[in-house]
C-alpha positions as CSV (number, residue, x, y, z in Angstrom):
1,M,-11.0,-14.3,22.5
2,A,-12.1,-10.8,21.0
3,D,-15.1,-8.9,22.8
4,A,-18.6,-9.2,20.7
5,I,-18.4,-7.4,18.3
6,N,-21.1,-4.9,18.4
7,I,-22.2,-3.1,15.3
8,V,-24.2,0.1,16.7
9,P,-27.0,2.6,14.2
10,Y,-25.3,5.4,12.7
11,Q,-24.6,8.4,15.1
12,P,-24.2,12.0,13.8
13,G,-21.2,12.8,16.3
14,W,-18.7,10.1,15.1
15,A,-18.1,13.1,12.2
16,D,-17.2,15.7,15.3
17,E,-15.3,12.7,16.7
18,F,-13.3,12.1,14.0
19,A,-12.5,16.0,13.9
20,V,-11.0,16.3,17.2
21,L,-9.0,12.8,16.0
22,A,-7.2,14.7,13.1
23,E,-6.3,18.0,14.4
24,Q,-4.6,15.9,17.2
25,L,-3.0,13.8,14.9
26,G,-2.5,16.9,12.8
27,A,-1.0,18.1,15.7
28,A,1.5,14.9,16.2
29,L,2.5,15.2,12.6
30,G,3.0,18.1,10.4
31,G,3.7,17.8,7.5
32,L,4.6,14.2,7.8
33,A,0.8,13.8,6.8
34,L,0.0,14.4,3.2
35,R,-3.7,13.4,4.4
36,I,-6.3,13.0,7.3
37,D,-9.4,11.5,5.7
38,H,-12.4,10.0,8.2
39,I,-13.1,6.2,6.7
40,G,-14.8,3.0,7.1
41,S,-17.8,2.9,8.6
42,T,-18.6,5.9,10.8
43,S,-17.5,8.1,7.9
44,V,-20.8,7.0,6.1
45,P,-23.8,8.8,7.2
46,G,-26.4,6.8,8.5
47,L,-24.4,3.1,8.2
48,A,-24.3,0.9,10.5
49,A,-20.6,0.5,12.4
50,K,-18.6,-0.6,15.3
51,D,-18.5,2.1,17.9
52,V,-14.7,2.8,16.3
53,I,-13.2,6.2,14.4
54,D,-11.4,5.1,11.7
55,V,-9.0,7.6,10.7
56,Q,-6.6,7.0,7.5
57,L,-3.0,9.0,7.3
58,T,-1.7,9.4,3.7
59,V,2.0,9.3,4.0
60,A,4.7,9.8,1.4
61,E,6.7,7.5,2.8
62,L,5.7,4.3,5.5
63,D,9.2,3.5,6.6
64,D,9.6,7.2,8.2
65,E,10.4,7.2,11.8
66,A,8.7,9.9,12.4
67,V,6.1,9.6,12.0
68,A,5.5,6.0,14.6
69,G,7.9,8.4,17.1
70,G,5.1,11.8,16.3
71,L,2.1,9.0,16.6
72,L,3.2,7.3,19.6
73,A,4.4,10.1,21.1
74,A,0.6,11.5,20.6
75,G,-0.5,8.3,22.5
76,F,-1.3,6.2,20.5
77,E,-0.1,2.2,20.3
78,L,1.6,0.4,17.6
79,K,-0.1,-2.3,17.1
80,P,1.5,-5.9,14.8
81,F,-1.0,-5.9,11.9
82,D,0.7,-4.4,8.5
83,R,-1.3,-5.5,5.8
84,D,-3.9,-5.1,4.2
85,H,-6.0,-7.5,2.8
86,L,-6.3,-8.3,-0.6
87,P,-9.1,-8.2,-2.9
88,P,-9.5,-10.4,-6.0
89,G,-7.8,-9.1,-9.1
90,G,-5.9,-7.0,-6.5
91,D,-1.8,-5.8,-7.9
92,D,-0.6,-8.4,-5.2
93,A,2.4,-6.4,-4.8
94,P,3.0,-6.5,-1.1
95,A,4.0,-2.9,-0.9
96,Q,0.7,-1.2,-2.6
97,W,-1.5,-3.2,0.6
98,R,1.4,-2.3,4.0
99,K,0.3,-0.2,6.7
100,L,0.6,0.8,10.4
101,F,-1.4,-0.3,12.5
102,F,-2.6,2.1,15.5
103,R,-4.7,2.5,18.7
104,E,-5.7,4.6,21.0
105,R,-4.4,3.8,25.0
106,A,-7.0,2.8,27.4
107,G,-9.2,4.9,28.4
108,R,-8.7,6.9,25.3
109,R,-11.7,7.8,22.3
110,R,-12.0,3.9,20.2
111,A,-9.8,5.1,17.2
112,H,-8.2,2.9,14.3
113,I,-5.3,5.0,12.7
114,H,-4.5,3.8,9.4
115,V,-1.2,4.7,8.0
116,R,-0.9,4.3,4.4
117,R,2.0,5.8,1.4
118,A,0.3,8.3,-0.5
119,G,-0.6,6.4,-4.2
120,S,-1.0,2.7,-2.8
121,A,-3.5,0.3,-3.7
122,N,-4.7,0.4,-0.4
123,Q,-4.6,3.9,0.4
124,R,-7.6,4.2,-2.9
125,Y,-9.2,1.3,-1.3
126,A,-10.5,2.8,1.4
127,L,-11.7,6.0,0.0
128,L,-13.4,4.7,-3.3
129,V,-15.1,2.2,-1.0
130,R,-15.6,5.4,1.6
131,D,-17.0,7.7,-1.5
132,Y,-18.8,4.8,-3.2
133,L,-20.8,3.4,-0.2
134,R,-21.7,8.3,0.4
135,A,-22.9,7.4,-3.1
136,Q,-25.4,4.5,-2.8
137,P,-27.2,5.0,0.6
138,A,-29.5,2.0,-0.7
139,T,-25.8,0.1,-0.6
140,A,-24.9,1.1,2.5
141,A,-28.3,-0.1,4.0
142,A,-27.4,-3.6,3.0
143,Y,-23.8,-3.9,3.9
144,G,-25.0,-2.4,7.8
145,E,-28.1,-5.0,7.5
146,L,-25.4,-7.7,6.5
147,K,-22.7,-6.8,9.3
148,R,-25.7,-6.4,12.1
149,R,-26.2,-10.2,11.2
150,L,-23.2,-11.0,11.6
151,A,-22.5,-9.8,14.2
152,A,-25.3,-11.0,15.8
153,S,-24.6,-14.9,14.9
154,L,-21.1,-15.7,14.5
155,A,-19.9,-17.3,17.9
156,A,-16.2,-16.6,17.0
157,P,-16.0,-12.2,16.9
158,D,-12.2,-12.9,15.5
159,N,-13.8,-14.5,13.0
160,Y,-15.7,-11.5,12.0
161,P,-12.7,-9.6,10.0
162,D,-13.0,-13.1,7.8
163,V,-16.2,-13.1,6.9
164,K,-16.7,-9.5,6.2
165,D,-14.0,-8.5,4.3
166,P,-15.0,-10.8,1.3
167,A,-18.7,-8.3,1.9
168,V,-16.5,-5.3,1.1
169,D,-14.6,-6.9,-1.7
170,L,-17.5,-6.5,-3.4
171,I,-19.3,-3.6,-2.6
172,Y,-15.0,-2.5,-3.7
173,L,-15.5,-4.6,-7.7
174,A,-19.1,-1.8,-7.4
175,A,-17.1,1.0,-6.9
176,E,-15.2,0.2,-9.4
177,Q,-17.4,0.0,-11.8
178,W,-19.1,3.5,-10.0
179,A,-15.7,5.2,-10.2
180,A,-14.8,4.4,-13.7
181,H,-18.4,6.0,-14.4
182,T,-18.1,8.5,-12.9
183,G,-15.3,10.2,-12.8
184,W,-14.0,9.7,-9.0
185,R,-10.6,10.7,-7.7
186,Q,-9.6,10.3,-4.2
């Protein structure tokens, strides 16, 4: 069973910690990293979150052994989690939701490194939800409260993503409407 989920208030230092990670990742991958983005709750000012920096590495192809080799050499561990959650109405083609997932080695700053293919549905999803929550502080605050209550009430912390993912899907569906209305582009 996983450790208890601990949701903490937004920490302004998360942006700086991301910048340090981004520099390490960029050095490890060079031109293989098309983009390095701070994603997830720690990337949204004011949003309560787990104290884990989520990073999305966008690459041209996931099957490039140099990507995995570079991240392993930089001290990250590959984890057996190779597909993102499929939101309702999402393109169910497996390639659209496939990813490589890395975590920090023991004793290092907690980080989740999501490696996704440029133009894939999951690469867009992470950026769209982040940007929507940044533009909608009331929605971000409501989401933060949901996460706090969820973390406090779950008897089995391993179930946290199973319950949280549908809530994020609700945000994503609203974000799609927002994107169409505002002309959002990643």
